[in-house]
C-alpha positions in Angstrom: 9.6 -12.0 9.0 5.9 -13.6 9.7 4.1 -11.9 7.4 6.3 -11.5 4.0 5.0 -10.1 0.9 1.6 -10.1 3.0 -0.5 -7.0 2.2 -2.4 -5.7 5.0 -4.9 -2.8 4.8 -5.8 -1.4 8.1 -8.6 1.7 9.1 -8.1 4.6 11.3 -4.4 3.6 11.0 -2.7 6.8 10.5 -2.9 6.8 14.7 -3.2 4.9 17.6 -3.5 1.2 17.7 -3.8 1.1 14.1 -0.4 2.6 13.5 1.1 0.3 15.8 -0.4 -2.6 13.9 0.8 -1.2 10.4 4.3 -0.7 12.4 4.4 -4.1 14.2 3.2 -5.6 10.5 5.9 -3.9 8.6 8.0 -4.8 10.5 6.8 -8.5 9.9 7.7 -8.4 6.0 3.6 -6.9 5.2 3.0 -4.6 3.1 0.7 -1.7 4.6 -2.6 -0.4 3.8 -3.0 3.0 5.5 -6.8 3.7 5.3 -7.6 6.2 7.2 -10.3 9.0 7.0 -7.5 12.4 6.6 -5.5 11.3 3.6 -2.8 14.1 4.5 -2.2 11.6 8.0 -2.8 8.4 6.2 -0.1 9.8 3.9 2.4 10.9 5.9 2.1 7.7 8.0 2.6 5.6 5.1 6.1 7.8 4.5 7.1 6.9 8.0 6.8 3.1 7.1 8.5 3.9 3.7 11.8 5.7 5.4 11.8 2.7 7.8 12.3 0.4 4.8 8.7 -0.8 4.0 6.5 -1.1 1.5 3.4 1.0 2.2 0.5 3.4 0.5 -2.2 5.6 2.3 -5.5 5.4 1.1 -8.3 8.1 2.4 -11.6 6.4 3.0 -14.9 7.0 5.2 -15.5 3.5 6.3 -18.8 4.4 6.2 -19.0 5.9 2.6 -19.5 1.9 0.1 -17.9 3.8 -2.3 -15.3 4.6 -1.1 -14.3 1.7 0.7 -14.6 -0.2 -2.9 -12.5 2.2 -4.2 -10.4 2.2 -1.7 -9.9 -1.8 -1.5 -9.5 -2.3 -5.3 -6.8 0.7 -5.4 -4.9 -1.2 -2.6 -5.2 -4.3 -4.5 -3.9 -2.9 -7.8 -0.8 -1.6 -6.2 0.1 -4.6 -4.2 -1.6 -7.5 -6.1 -4.3 -7.9 -3.6 -5.2 -8.4 -0.1 -4.1 -10.7 2.5 -5.6 -9.3 5.7 -8.1 -6.7 7.0 -7.8 -5.1 10.1 -10.8 -3.4 10.5 -9.7 -0.9 13.4 -11.8 2.5 12.6 -13.7 3.8 15.1 -14.9 6.4 17.3 -16.4 7.1 20.7 -20.0 9.1 21.7 -20.3 8.6 26.1 -23.9 9.4 27.1 -26.4 7.8 28.9 -28.9 6.3 27.1 -32.0 9.0 27.8 -30.1 11.3 26.4 -28.7 9.8 23.2 -29.3 11.6 20.2 -30.5 8.9 17.5 -28.2 10.8 15.1 -25.1 10.3 18.0 -26.7 6.3 17.6 -26.6 5.9 13.9 -23.2 7.3 13.6 -21.7 5.1 15.9 -23.6 2.0 14.3 -21.8 3.0 11.3 -18.8 3.7 11.5 -17.7 0.8 13.7 -20.6 -1.8 12.4 -21.1 -0.7 8.5 -18.1 0.0 8.6 -17.1 -3.2 9.6 -19.5 -5.1 6.4 -18.4 -2.6 3.6 -14.4 -3.4 4.3 -15.1 -7.0 5.3 -16.9 -7.6 2.0 -14.7 -5.6 0.1 -11.7 -7.2 1.1 -13.3 -10.9 0.7 -14.1 -10.6 -2.7 -10.0 -10.0 -3.3 -9.2 -13.2 -0.4 -11.7 -15.4 -2.1 -10.5 -14.5 -5.6 -7.0 -14.8 -4.7 -7.2 -18.6 -3.5 -4.1 -18.0 -1.1 -6.7 -17.3 2.3 -6.8 -14.5 4.3 -7.3 -13.2 7.6 -9.7 -10.7 9.1 -9.7 -9.1 12.2 -12.2 -6.8 13.9 -11.2 -4.1 16.9 -13.5 -5.0 19.0 -13.3 -4.4 22.7 -13.9 -5.6 26.3 -17.7 -3.9 25.8 -17.7 -6.7 22.8 -18.4 -8.6 26.4 -19.5 -6.5 29.3 -21.4 -3.3 29.5 -20.0 0.3 31.1 -22.4 3.2 31.8 -22.6 6.3 28.6 -21.5 3.7 25.9 -24.9 1.9 24.6 -24.4 2.0 21.1 -20.6 1.5 21.5 -21.1 -1.8 23.3 -23.9 -2.6 20.9 -21.4 -2.4 17.9 -19.0 -3.9 19.4 -21.2 -7.2 20.5 -22.2 -7.0 16.5 -18.9 -7.4 15.8 -18.3 -10.9 17.6 -21.2 -12.0 15.2 -19.7 -11.0 12.2 -16.3 -12.9 12.9 -18.8 -15.8 14.0 -20.3 -16.0 10.5 -16.8 -14.7 7.9 -15.3 -17.6 10.2 -17.6 -20.4 8.9 -18.4 -18.8 5.3 -14.8 -18.1 4.8 -13.1 -21.1 6.3 -13.6 -23.0 2.7 -11.4 -20.4 1.2 -9.2 -20.7 3.9 -10.6 -16.9 5.2 -10.1 -16.8 9.2 -11.8 -14.3 11.2 -11.2 -12.5 14.7 -11.8 -10.1 16.9 -8.9 -8.7 19.3 -11.1 -7.1 22.5 -8.7 -4.5 24.3 -9.3 -2.9 27.2 -8.7 0.9 28.1 -6.1 1.8 25.5 -4.2 5.5 26.4 -5.2 6.5 22.6 -6.3 10.1 21.7 -9.5 8.4 22.0 -9.3 7.5 25.7 -7.8 11.0 26.3 -11.0 12.4 24.8 -12.9 10.3 26.9 -11.5 11.0 30.3 -13.1 15.0 30.6 -16.0 13.9 29.3 -17.1 10.7 31.5 -15.2 13.1 34.4 -18.4 15.8 33.9 -21.1 13.7 33.2 -20.6 11.5 36.6 -19.5 14.6 38.6 -15.8 13.1 39.8 -12.4 14.2 38.6 -10.4 13.0 35.8 -8.5 11.4 38.1 -10.6 9.8 39.7 -12.4 8.4 35.6 -9.2 6.6 34.9 -8.6 5.2 38.3 -12.4 4.3 40.0 -14.0 3.6 35.8 -11.4 2.7 33.4 -8.8 0.7 35.5 -10.4 -0.5 38.6 -11.4 -4.1 37.2 -7.9 -4.4 36.0 -5.2 -6.9 38.1 -2.4 -4.4 38.1 -4.4 -0.9 37.8 -2.2 -0.7 33.9 -3.8 0.4 30.6 -3.4 -1.6 27.5 -0.8 -0.5 25.3 -0.9 -0.5 22.1 2.1 -2.8 21.7 -0.1 -5.2 23.3 -3.1 -4.9 20.5 -0.4 -5.2 18.1 1.0 -8.5 19.2 -2.6 -10.2 19.1 -3.0 -8.7 15.5 0.2 -10.7 14.8 -1.0 -14.0 16.9 -4.3 -13.9 14.3 -2.9 -12.9 11.4 0.1 -14.8 11.2 -1.5 -18.1 12.8 -1.2 -20.6 10.1 -4.4 -22.9 10.4 -7.9 -22.5 11.6 -7.5 -23.7 14.6 -8.2 -20.2 16.4 -10.8 -18.5 13.9 -13.9 -17.3 15.0 -12.5 -16.4 18.2 -12.1 -13.4 20.4 -9.5 -12.5 23.1 -9.6 -9.8 25.3 -6.3 -8.2 26.1 -7.1 -6.0 29.3 -4.4 -6.4 32.4 -7.4 -8.8 33.4 -10.5 -6.7 33.6 -13.2 -9.3 32.4 -11.9 -13.1 32.7 -12.9 -15.5 30.6 
């Protein structure tokens, strides 16, 4: 039970990567806060965890709304006695070439990925610092935190930005025992990625099969998607690590796409 009695606040966790991390963390003894835009989905996921013997609650949250973030984090801290781990995972994807990207979509992407990371970090750090028991802040980056791809200018920009935020939080949080890291997955076949396949096929003028093989997986060593379990295992590594040795670091989880 590597996370026994730790409180993990996980955004965008009613499905996909966030849900898998919640499941793994619950198995390791953590008390879980499912923070998601969809209250019904958040409550349903929390109920699944409770049915498996975990402690979990659902919180409705738009990570770009300062008041909702502050209220959600406060509610979670009141329910479980603090916050020990933040997984900033909420995200969306919109794909267009730069010349066709609307400013509104650009701002929406940066708001969810960067503003959301900032707001949840600030709200959780307040509790981590006051508790005096340290903590772990983990951002869900991407291989696109290190590398660019066609059609994803705001996504690539935002994911690069998370590395800078993590490094700053690592330096500022060190005296409080708070670590910060970024997980950089390759393509994970979540609903977010499934939605991209036909969109990219249309934009690039190729088949969906070609998008998968020639765009998404062409630089992996085995032609395999990264799995939610792959990512959750790395999240557990960072969350449970006992010292500052890894703070400020990012780890690419991508079946060999972009080797550092």
